[in-house]
C-alpha positions, 0 to 999 in steps of 0.5 A: 675533687678535682678529677670529678670536677673535671669529668662532669665539665667533659660531659657535655662537650662530649655530647655537643660533639655526638650530636653534631655527628649525627646531623651530619650523617643525616645531611648527608644520607639526605644529598645521597637521596636526591642525587639518586632522584636526579639521577633517575630523572635525568635518565629518563629525560635522556629516554624521552628525547630518545623517543622524540628522535626516534619518532621523528625519523619515523614520522619522516620516513613514512612522510617519504613513503607517502610523497613516493606513493603519490607521485606513483599515482598517476602511472598506477592509474594509466596502468589500470585503465590498461588492465581495463580495457584488455579485461573489456576486449576478452568480454568482446571475444567471449560474446562473440563465442557466445553468439557463434556457439548458440547460432550453431548449437541445435535448439530443442533443448531451448524448445523444451525449456520454453514447453517446460515454461508454458506447461508450468504457466498453464498450471498456475493459471489452471491454479489460480483460476481453481482458487478463485472459484472456491472463493467465489463459491462459483455458482452462478450459470447465467449471464445477462441478456436484456434488461426487460422493462422498467417501473418508476417506483418513486420521485424524489426530485434530488439529483444524486441519490442511492435506494436498495433493499439489503439482500442479505435479510428477509425483512422488506425495508427499503432504505434511501440515500439521498445527496452526494453527501450526507449523513441521515438514512432515511428507513422505510417498513416497505415498498408501499411506504416508500411509495406514499406522498408523504414518505418522509414521515414514514421513516426512521431517520438513521443518522451517521457518525461519518458522512458519505460521499458519492452514491455507491454504497450498499446494504449488506447483512445489516450493514451500511458501506460507504465510503467516508467523505473527505477521504480518499479512499476509507470505506466505512461499515456501520451497524445499521440496528446498533448504530454505530462504526462496526469496521473501517478500511483503506482502498488501496489506488482508490479515490484520485479520480471519479470511478465514472466519467459521466458521475465524478461525486462517486470516486467508490462504487459498491456493488452486491452481487450472489459472491457479495460485496465488491469495490469499483474505481478508476486509477491513473494508472489504468489509463482510466479504465475501471478497478475491480475488487472482491471484498471481505465484509467480515475481515474488510480486506481486498481478497483480490483485485483486477484489472478490466479493459473496462474504460470510465470515460463515459461511463455513468454506473456499472454494476455487479451480476453473477461474477461479471461487471456491467459497465453504463455508458451514456452521452455528457449530454444524457441519452440512452444509457446502454451496456457496452462493457462485460468483465467476467472475473472467471474468464467465462466471457471475455470482455466485451462490448455489447452495444444492443444491451440498451435500458428502455423506453427512457432517456436521461442519466444515473447517478445510481445503478445496483444489483439486487442479487436475491430478487434478480432486479437492478435498483437504479437512481435517474434524474429524480427518479427511483427506478427498478429494471426486471433482467433477461437472463440466459444460461451461460 
């Protein structure tokens, strides 16, 4: 019985000892783990320090190399200058050799090259002339030889304006555009209605959504073409029956100076002849000479342009007839108008002065002179009068 009691007393004591031993083993494992972690961190710190030292050494070496290179730049610059001077001397020697060989060589080969270039240029000019003839449908074989007579049809009193027929239509309507800035066209049934005293009552008024500028407008195939007021170089295409703007375009280079010195209100002058629609203007780059452009009225685009030798100085108007520009000159005070410069775009006539081509029986200036290719007459506006000039032509 006593032994059993001792046994029960020893069991708790043994359990307590075993628990303490287990706790000691756990503490030892924890200490071992902490020790290993510290060893790993120390190795990493040691490697980091080593890397830093290597980076410092590498930077010092690079800095020394850069400083050394900078110190040698002065020497290298001097050496480079010497090489350049040597190269220049060699180029000069080579140039002298080339000049020498060029002076002693036979020039036949060069002459042949020049002849080939001349032939090529002539071929290109012939092709260009052929293309222009096709574009212009060059059927005109006559030239202006004189202005035979005049007829004063009406006198409205306005200093600036233009009046015309539509050569592309069969009707006999007359159109009056009064003033250098306006937006109302007067349309008359025929020339008899236009000549009546109460002409404004007989007219059909056609308002424009955009006003015109100058007097260089034309009517062609049912459309009015004019320079839009307030724009530099915008040309408007207006449908007379529908009363709306059908198209617009910009004329390059135009609008900076007047087309004619004696008609400063007109910056762009539109014209008609047997080949269709043209535009005339002057440019500072041409010394004030007149620039001529052929316009496609359907596409509203320039097909070709010519820099003419005809000056805008002392010019008051101009017109196209059979592919040929005729420039009308006068004196600033107003005198006898005369055609003094003629320019054929196809080269059949050289540009030349013709002081003998005077306008008959009249003193004064013109605001507008436009050619009607259907009637072979000039429709002019001079000092408020609407005038028709009949022309005398002959074969080119």
